[in-house]
DSSP file (Angstrom, degrees, kcal/mol; ACC not computed):
  #  RESIDUE AA STRUCTURE BP1 BP2  ACC     N-H-->O    O-->H-N    N-H-->O    O-->H-N    TCO  KAPPA ALPHA  PHI   PSI    X-CA   Y-CA   Z-CA
    1    1 A X              0   0    0      0, 0.0     2,-0.4     0, 0.0     0, 0.0   0.000 360.0 360.0 360.0 -43.8  -11.9  -75.4  -31.3
    2    2 A X        -     0   0    0      1,-0.0     2,-0.2     3,-0.0     3,-0.0  -0.720 360.0-125.8 -93.5 143.3  -13.5  -72.2  -30.0
    3    3 A X        -     0   0    0     -2,-0.4     2,-0.1     1,-0.1    -1,-0.0  -0.585  32.0-100.4 -84.9 146.8  -14.5  -69.5  -32.4
    4    4 A X        -     0   0    0     -2,-0.2     2,-0.5     1,-0.1    -1,-0.1  -0.411  36.1-121.6 -66.8 141.4  -13.2  -66.0  -31.8
    5    5 A X        -     0   0    0     -2,-0.1     2,-0.1    -3,-0.0    -1,-0.1  -0.718  25.1-132.0 -85.5 126.4  -15.7  -63.7  -30.2
    6    6 A X        -     0   0    0     -2,-0.5     2,-0.6     1,-0.1     3,-0.1  -0.466  24.2-106.3 -78.6 152.5  -16.4  -60.6  -32.3
    7    7 A X     >  -     0   0    0      1,-0.2     4,-1.5    -2,-0.1     3,-0.4  -0.674  22.3-156.9 -79.8 116.8  -16.5  -57.3  -30.7
    8    8 A X  H  > S+     0   0    0     -2,-0.6     4,-2.2     1,-0.2    -1,-0.2   0.787  91.6  60.7 -66.7 -25.2  -20.1  -56.0  -30.3
    9    9 A X  H  > S+     0   0    0      2,-0.2     4,-2.2     1,-0.2    -1,-0.2   0.892 104.2  48.2 -68.1 -37.8  -18.9  -52.4  -30.1
   10   10 A X  H  > S+     0   0    0     -3,-0.4     4,-2.1     2,-0.2    -1,-0.2   0.873 110.9  51.0 -70.5 -35.0  -17.3  -52.7  -33.6
   11   11 A X  H  X S+     0   0    0     -4,-1.5     4,-1.9     2,-0.2    -2,-0.2   0.910 110.8  48.8 -65.6 -40.8  -20.5  -54.2  -35.0
   12   12 A X  H  X S+     0   0    0     -4,-2.2     4,-2.2     1,-0.2    -2,-0.2   0.891 109.9  51.8 -65.0 -39.2  -22.5  -51.4  -33.5
   13   13 A X  H  X S+     0   0    0     -4,-2.2     4,-1.5     1,-0.2    -1,-0.2   0.892 109.0  50.5 -64.7 -39.2  -20.1  -48.8  -34.9
   14   14 A X  H  X S+     0   0    0     -4,-2.1     4,-0.9     1,-0.2    -1,-0.2   0.884 111.4  48.6 -65.5 -37.7  -20.4  -50.4  -38.4
   15   15 A X  H  < S+     0   0    0     -4,-1.9    -2,-0.2     1,-0.2    -1,-0.2   0.875 113.0  46.2 -70.7 -37.2  -24.2  -50.3  -38.2
   16   16 A X  H  < S+     0   0    0     -4,-2.2    -1,-0.2     1,-0.2    -2,-0.2   0.719 103.9  63.0 -80.1 -20.4  -24.4  -46.7  -37.0
   17   17 A X  H  < S+     0   0    0     -4,-1.5     2,-0.6    -5,-0.2    -1,-0.2   0.827  90.5  73.4 -74.1 -30.6  -21.9  -45.4  -39.6
   18   18 A X  S  < S-     0   0    0     -4,-0.9     2,-0.3    -3,-0.2    -1,-0.1  -0.755  70.2-161.2 -90.3 121.4  -24.1  -46.3  -42.6
   19   19 A X        -     0   0    0     -2,-0.6    -2,-0.0     1,-0.1     2,-0.0  -0.685  24.0-106.8 -95.3 151.5  -27.1  -44.0  -43.0
   20   20 A X        -     0   0    0     -2,-0.3    -1,-0.1     1,-0.1     2,-0.1  -0.358  43.1 -98.8 -70.1 159.7  -30.1  -45.0  -45.1
   21   21 A X     >  -     0   0    0      1,-0.1     4,-1.9    -2,-0.0     3,-0.2  -0.339  28.3-111.1 -75.9 162.0  -30.6  -43.3  -48.4
   22   22 A X  H  > S+     0   0    0      1,-0.2     4,-2.5     2,-0.2     5,-0.2   0.849 117.4  55.6 -62.6 -33.4  -32.9  -40.3  -48.9
   23   23 A X  H  > S+     0   0    0      2,-0.2     4,-2.2     1,-0.2    -1,-0.2   0.879 106.2  50.9 -67.9 -35.3  -35.3  -42.3  -51.0
   24   24 A X  H  > S+     0   0    0     -3,-0.2     4,-2.0     2,-0.2    -1,-0.2   0.905 111.5  48.1 -66.9 -40.4  -35.6  -44.9  -48.2
   25   25 A X  H  X S+     0   0    0     -4,-1.9     4,-2.3     1,-0.2    -2,-0.2   0.912 112.1  49.2 -64.3 -42.1  -36.4  -42.1  -45.7
   26   26 A X  H  X S+     0   0    0     -4,-2.5     4,-2.1     2,-0.2    -2,-0.2   0.869 109.6  50.8 -68.1 -35.6  -38.9  -40.5  -48.1
   27   27 A X  H  X S+     0   0    0     -4,-2.2     4,-2.0     2,-0.2    -1,-0.2   0.896 111.5  48.6 -68.6 -37.3  -40.7  -43.9  -48.7
   28   28 A X  H  X S+     0   0    0     -4,-2.0     4,-2.7     2,-0.2    -2,-0.2   0.889 110.7  51.1 -64.9 -39.0  -40.9  -44.4  -44.9
   29   29 A X  H  X S+     0   0    0     -4,-2.3     4,-2.6     2,-0.2    -2,-0.2   0.873 108.2  52.4 -65.4 -37.0  -42.2  -40.9  -44.5
   30   30 A X  H  X S+     0   0    0     -4,-2.1     4,-2.0     2,-0.2    -2,-0.2   0.909 111.6  45.9 -65.5 -41.4  -44.9  -41.6  -47.2
   31   31 A X  H  X S+     0   0    0     -4,-2.0     4,-2.2     2,-0.2    -2,-0.2   0.938 114.9  46.6 -66.2 -46.7  -46.0  -44.7  -45.4
   32   32 A X  H  X S+     0   0    0     -4,-2.7     4,-2.4     1,-0.2    -2,-0.2   0.881 112.1  51.5 -64.2 -37.6  -46.0  -43.0  -42.0
   33   33 A X  H  X S+     0   0    0     -4,-2.6     4,-2.3     2,-0.2    -1,-0.2   0.877 108.6  51.1 -66.1 -37.5  -47.9  -40.1  -43.4
   34   34 A X  H  X S+     0   0    0     -4,-2.0     4,-2.3     2,-0.2    -2,-0.2   0.912 111.3  47.1 -65.1 -42.1  -50.5  -42.4  -45.0
   35   35 A X  H  X S+     0   0    0     -4,-2.2     4,-2.6     2,-0.2    -2,-0.2   0.906 111.8  51.4 -65.3 -40.7  -51.0  -44.1  -41.6
   36   36 A X  H  X S+     0   0    0     -4,-2.4     4,-2.0     2,-0.2    -2,-0.2   0.896 110.2  49.2 -63.3 -39.9  -51.3  -40.7  -39.9
   37   37 A X  H  X S+     0   0    0     -4,-2.3     4,-2.2     2,-0.2    -2,-0.2   0.923 111.4  48.6 -65.4 -44.0  -53.9  -39.5  -42.4
   38   38 A X  H  X S+     0   0    0     -4,-2.3     4,-2.0     1,-0.2    -2,-0.2   0.910 112.3  48.9 -62.2 -41.8  -55.9  -42.7  -42.0
   39   39 A X  H  X S+     0   0    0     -4,-2.6     4,-2.6     2,-0.2    -1,-0.2   0.837 107.5  56.0 -67.5 -31.7  -55.7  -42.3  -38.2
   40   40 A X  H  X S+     0   0    0     -4,-2.0     4,-2.5     2,-0.2    -2,-0.2   0.946 109.5  44.9 -63.1 -47.6  -56.8  -38.7  -38.5
   41   41 A X  H  X S+     0   0    0     -4,-2.2     4,-2.2     1,-0.2    -2,-0.2   0.869 113.2  51.6 -65.3 -35.2  -59.9  -39.7  -40.4
   42   42 A X  H  X S+     0   0    0     -4,-2.0     4,-2.5     2,-0.2    -1,-0.2   0.915 109.7  49.6 -65.2 -42.9  -60.6  -42.5  -37.9
   43   43 A X  H  X S+     0   0    0     -4,-2.6     4,-2.5     1,-0.2    -2,-0.2   0.919 111.4  48.5 -62.0 -44.4  -60.2  -40.0  -35.0
   44   44 A X  H  X S+     0   0    0     -4,-2.5     4,-2.3     1,-0.2    -1,-0.2   0.901 112.0  49.4 -63.3 -40.8  -62.6  -37.6  -36.6
   45   45 A X  H  X S+     0   0    0     -4,-2.2     4,-2.2     2,-0.2    -2,-0.2   0.913 111.6  48.3 -64.7 -43.3  -65.1  -40.4  -37.2
   46   46 A X  H  X S+     0   0    0     -4,-2.5     4,-2.5     2,-0.2    -2,-0.2   0.927 112.3  48.8 -62.7 -44.9  -64.9  -41.6  -33.6
   47   47 A X  H  X S+     0   0    0     -4,-2.5     4,-2.1     1,-0.2    -2,-0.2   0.901 112.3  48.1 -63.9 -41.0  -65.4  -38.1  -32.2
   48   48 A X  H  X S+     0   0    0     -4,-2.3     4,-1.8     2,-0.2    -1,-0.2   0.878 111.2  50.9 -67.4 -37.2  -68.4  -37.4  -34.5
   49   49 A X  H  X S+     0   0    0     -4,-2.2     4,-1.0     2,-0.2    -2,-0.2   0.920 111.6  47.0 -65.9 -43.6  -70.0  -40.7  -33.5
   50   50 A X  H  < S+     0   0    0     -4,-2.5     3,-0.3     1,-0.2    -2,-0.2   0.878 112.2  50.8 -65.8 -36.9  -69.5  -40.0  -29.8
   51   51 A X  H  < S+     0   0    0     -4,-2.1    -1,-0.2     1,-0.2    -2,-0.2   0.837 109.1  51.1 -69.1 -32.3  -70.9  -36.5  -30.3
   52   52 A X  H  < S+     0   0    0     -4,-1.8     2,-0.6     1,-0.2    -1,-0.2   0.693 109.7  52.5 -78.6 -18.3  -74.0  -37.8  -32.1
   53   53 A X  S  < S-     0   0    0     -4,-1.0    -1,-0.2    -3,-0.3     3,-0.0  -0.793  76.1-168.2-121.8  88.5  -74.8  -40.4  -29.4
   54   54 A X        -     0   0    0     -2,-0.6     2,-0.4    -3,-0.2    -3,-0.1  -0.296  33.2 -97.4 -72.4 161.5  -75.0  -38.8  -26.0
   55   55 A X        -     0   0    0      8,-0.1     2,-0.9     1,-0.1    -1,-0.1  -0.674  31.3-152.8 -80.7 126.7  -75.2  -40.9  -22.8
   56   56 A X        +     0   0    0     -2,-0.4     2,-0.3    -3,-0.0    -1,-0.1  -0.793  48.7 111.3-104.5  90.2  -78.8  -41.3  -21.6
   57   57 A X        -     0   0    0     -2,-0.9    -2,-0.1     1,-0.1     6,-0.0  -0.987  54.2-153.5-156.7 149.9  -78.5  -41.9  -17.9
   58   58 A X  S    S+     0   0    0     -2,-0.3     2,-0.6     4,-0.0    -1,-0.1   0.508  71.8 101.1 -99.5  -8.1  -79.4  -40.1  -14.7
   59   59 A X     >  -     0   0    0      1,-0.2     4,-1.9     2,-0.0     3,-0.2  -0.672  63.9-152.2 -79.7 120.3  -76.7  -41.8  -12.7
   60   60 A X  H  > S+     0   0    0     -2,-0.6     4,-2.4     1,-0.2     5,-0.2   0.832  94.1  56.9 -63.5 -31.4  -73.7  -39.5  -12.3
   61   61 A X  H  > S+     0   0    0      2,-0.2     4,-2.5     1,-0.2    -1,-0.2   0.912 106.9  48.6 -66.1 -40.9  -71.3  -42.4  -12.0
   62   62 A X  H  > S+     0   0    0      2,-0.2     4,-2.5     1,-0.2     5,-0.2   0.913 112.2  48.5 -64.3 -42.8  -72.4  -43.8  -15.4
   63   63 A X  H  X S+     0   0    0     -4,-1.9     4,-2.3     2,-0.2    -2,-0.2   0.912 112.8  48.2 -64.5 -42.4  -72.1  -40.4  -17.0
   64   64 A X  H  X S+     0   0    0     -4,-2.4     4,-2.3     2,-0.2    -2,-0.2   0.915 113.6  46.0 -65.3 -43.6  -68.6  -39.8  -15.6
   65   65 A X  H  X S+     0   0    0     -4,-2.5     4,-2.6     2,-0.2     5,-0.2   0.915 113.2  49.5 -66.5 -42.4  -67.3  -43.3  -16.6
   66   66 A X  H  X S+     0   0    0     -4,-2.5     4,-2.4    -5,-0.2    -2,-0.2   0.900 111.6  49.5 -62.7 -40.2  -68.8  -42.9  -20.1
   67   67 A X  H  X S+     0   0    0     -4,-2.3     4,-2.3    -5,-0.2    -1,-0.2   0.907 111.8  48.5 -64.9 -41.6  -67.1  -39.5  -20.4
   68   68 A X  H  X S+     0   0    0     -4,-2.3     4,-2.4     2,-0.2    -2,-0.2   0.911 112.3  48.1 -65.8 -42.2  -63.8  -40.9  -19.3
   69   69 A X  H  X S+     0   0    0     -4,-2.6     4,-2.5     2,-0.2    -2,-0.2   0.922 112.4  48.7 -65.3 -43.6  -63.9  -43.8  -21.7
   70   70 A X  H  X S+     0   0    0     -4,-2.4     4,-2.4     1,-0.2     5,-0.3   0.911 111.6  50.0 -62.7 -41.4  -64.9  -41.6  -24.6
   71   71 A X  H  X S+     0   0    0     -4,-2.3     4,-2.4     1,-0.2    -1,-0.2   0.911 111.6  48.4 -63.2 -42.2  -62.1  -39.2  -23.7
   72   72 A X  H  X S+     0   0    0     -4,-2.4     4,-2.6     2,-0.2     5,-0.2   0.900 111.4  49.6 -65.6 -40.8  -59.5  -42.1  -23.5
   73   73 A X  H  X S+     0   0    0     -4,-2.5     4,-1.9     2,-0.2    -2,-0.2   0.949 115.7  41.6 -65.1 -48.2  -60.7  -43.6  -26.9
   74   74 A X  H  X S+     0   0    0     -4,-2.4     4,-2.4     1,-0.2    -1,-0.2   0.888 115.2  52.6 -66.4 -37.5  -60.4  -40.3  -28.7
   75   75 A X  H  X S+     0   0    0     -4,-2.4     4,-2.4    -5,-0.3    -2,-0.2   0.896 108.5  48.9 -65.4 -41.2  -57.2  -39.4  -27.0
   76   76 A X  H  X S+     0   0    0     -4,-2.6     4,-2.1     2,-0.2    -1,-0.2   0.898 112.6  48.3 -66.6 -38.9  -55.5  -42.7  -27.9
   77   77 A X  H  X S+     0   0    0     -4,-1.9     4,-2.0    -5,-0.2    -2,-0.2   0.909 112.6  48.1 -66.6 -41.1  -56.5  -42.3  -31.5
   78   78 A X  H  X S+     0   0    0     -4,-2.4     4,-2.6     2,-0.2    -2,-0.2   0.870 108.8  54.9 -66.3 -35.9  -55.3  -38.7  -31.5
   79   79 A X  H  X S+     0   0    0     -4,-2.4     4,-2.6     2,-0.2    -2,-0.2   0.925 107.9  48.5 -63.1 -44.3  -52.0  -39.9  -29.9
   80   80 A X  H  X S+     0   0    0     -4,-2.1     4,-2.3     2,-0.2     5,-0.2   0.901 111.0  51.4 -61.0 -40.9  -51.5  -42.4  -32.7
   81   81 A X  H  X S+     0   0    0     -4,-2.0     4,-2.0     1,-0.2    -2,-0.2   0.935 112.2  46.0 -60.9 -46.5  -52.2  -39.7  -35.3
   82   82 A X  H  X S+     0   0    0     -4,-2.6     4,-2.4     2,-0.2    -2,-0.2   0.892 111.7  50.8 -65.4 -40.7  -49.7  -37.4  -33.7
   83   83 A X  H  X S+     0   0    0     -4,-2.6     4,-2.3     1,-0.2    -2,-0.2   0.950 112.9  44.4 -64.3 -48.6  -46.9  -40.0  -33.4
   84   84 A X  H  X S+     0   0    0     -4,-2.3     4,-2.2     1,-0.2    -1,-0.2   0.852 112.7  53.5 -66.7 -32.4  -47.2  -41.1  -37.0
   85   85 A X  H  X S+     0   0    0     -4,-2.0     4,-2.2    -5,-0.2    -1,-0.2   0.912 110.3  46.4 -65.1 -42.3  -47.3  -37.5  -38.1
   86   86 A X  H  X S+     0   0    0     -4,-2.4     4,-2.7     2,-0.2    -2,-0.2   0.870 110.6  53.0 -68.0 -36.1  -44.1  -36.7  -36.2
   87   87 A X  H  X S+     0   0    0     -4,-2.3     4,-2.4     2,-0.2    -2,-0.2   0.926 109.5  48.9 -63.1 -43.8  -42.4  -39.8  -37.5
   88   88 A X  H  X S+     0   0    0     -4,-2.2     4,-1.9     1,-0.2    -2,-0.2   0.924 112.8  47.6 -61.6 -43.7  -43.3  -38.7  -41.1
   89   89 A X  H  X S+     0   0    0     -4,-2.2     4,-2.3     1,-0.2    -2,-0.2   0.919 112.2  49.6 -63.0 -43.7  -41.9  -35.2  -40.4
   90   90 A X  H  X S+     0   0    0     -4,-2.7     4,-2.4     1,-0.2    -1,-0.2   0.875 109.4  51.2 -64.1 -38.4  -38.8  -36.5  -38.9
   91   91 A X  H  X S+     0   0    0     -4,-2.4     4,-2.2     2,-0.2    -1,-0.2   0.870 109.5  50.1 -68.7 -35.6  -38.1  -38.9  -41.8
   92   92 A X  H  X S+     0   0    0     -4,-1.9     4,-2.1     2,-0.2    -2,-0.2   0.920 111.6  48.8 -66.0 -42.1  -38.5  -36.1  -44.3
   93   93 A X  H  X S+     0   0    0     -4,-2.3     4,-2.3     1,-0.2    -2,-0.2   0.896 111.0  50.3 -63.7 -39.5  -36.1  -34.0  -42.2
   94   94 A X  H  X S+     0   0    0     -4,-2.4     4,-2.8     2,-0.2     5,-0.2   0.897 108.4  52.6 -64.6 -40.3  -33.6  -36.9  -42.1
   95   95 A X  H  X S+     0   0    0     -4,-2.2     4,-2.3     2,-0.2    -2,-0.2   0.908 110.4  47.8 -62.0 -41.3  -33.9  -37.3  -45.9
   96   96 A X  H  X S+     0   0    0     -4,-2.1     4,-2.5     2,-0.2    -2,-0.2   0.921 112.3  49.6 -64.5 -43.4  -33.1  -33.6  -46.4
   97   97 A X  H  X S+     0   0    0     -4,-2.3     4,-2.4     1,-0.2    -2,-0.2   0.922 112.5  46.2 -62.6 -44.8  -30.1  -33.9  -44.0
   98   98 A X  H  X S+     0   0    0     -4,-2.8     4,-2.2     2,-0.2    -1,-0.2   0.899 112.1  51.7 -65.3 -39.8  -28.7  -37.0  -45.7
   99   99 A X  H  X S+     0   0    0     -4,-2.3     4,-1.6    -5,-0.2    -2,-0.2   0.917 111.9  45.9 -63.0 -43.6  -29.2  -35.4  -49.2
  100  100 A X  H  X S+     0   0    0     -4,-2.5     4,-2.2     1,-0.2     5,-0.2   0.902 111.3  52.5 -67.2 -40.3  -27.3  -32.2  -48.1
  101  101 A X  H  X S+     0   0    0     -4,-2.4     4,-2.3     1,-0.2    -1,-0.2   0.886 109.5  49.3 -62.7 -38.1  -24.5  -34.2  -46.5
  102  102 A X  H  < S+     0   0    0     -4,-2.2    -1,-0.2     2,-0.2    -2,-0.2   0.822 110.3  50.9 -72.1 -29.5  -24.0  -36.2  -49.6
  103  103 A X  H  < S+     0   0    0     -4,-1.6    -2,-0.2    -5,-0.2    -1,-0.2   0.894 114.9  42.5 -70.4 -39.5  -23.9  -33.0  -51.7
  104  104 A X  H  < S+     0   0    0     -4,-2.2    -2,-0.2    -5,-0.1    -3,-0.2   0.867  95.6  90.4 -76.1 -36.7  -21.3  -31.4  -49.4
  105  105 A X  S  < S-     0   0    0     -4,-2.3     2,-0.2    -5,-0.2     3,-0.0  -0.381  79.2-126.1 -66.6 133.3  -19.1  -34.5  -49.0
  106  106 A X        -     0   0    0     -2,-0.1     2,-0.1     1,-0.1    -1,-0.1  -0.559  29.7-104.3 -78.1 141.5  -16.4  -34.8  -51.6
  107  107 A X        -     0   0    0     -2,-0.2     2,-0.4     1,-0.1    -1,-0.1  -0.419  31.9-131.0 -66.9 139.7  -16.3  -38.1  -53.6
  108  108 A X        -     0   0    0     -2,-0.1     2,-0.1    -3,-0.0    -1,-0.1  -0.773  20.0-123.2 -93.5 132.0  -13.6  -40.4  -52.5
  109  109 A X        -     0   0    0     -2,-0.4    -1,-0.0     1,-0.1     0, 0.0  -0.409  11.0-133.2 -73.2 151.9  -11.4  -41.9  -55.3
  110  110 A X  S    S+     0   0    0     -2,-0.1     2,-0.4     2,-0.1    -1,-0.1   0.703  84.1  80.9 -80.2 -19.1  -11.2  -45.7  -55.5
  111  111 A X  S    S-     0   0    0      2,-0.0     2,-0.4     1,-0.0    -2,-0.1  -0.724  74.1-139.8 -90.6 135.1   -7.4  -45.7  -55.9
  112  112 A X              0   0    0     -2,-0.4    -2,-0.1     1,-0.1    -1,-0.0  -0.745 360.0 360.0 -89.1 139.9   -5.3  -45.4  -52.8
  113  113 A X              0   0    0     -2,-0.4    -1,-0.1     0, 0.0    -2,-0.0   0.419 360.0 360.0 -99.6 360.0   -2.2  -43.2  -53.2
């Protein structure tokens, strides 16, 4: 009546043993690199827009808050750029590692002796 409960540790082991192929890693790196490039241009555009439009106020609190908001906006955009750039770099490194591991590993015959 009750179904046997599968071992979650064995399922996790099966999932971690299979690595993605190098082409899958490279396609992911290409996507992440494209997003990083787009975010880079967005960051540059935001920074140039903020630089071209200074805050016109004599109130020091307004100037401080505007400066903090501008810094946070440019910083968050730069953070996204950096994260996607590092992901792209890491995926390229993983693709190289998997490719080298597959070259070194000897092919296993399909017949058992």
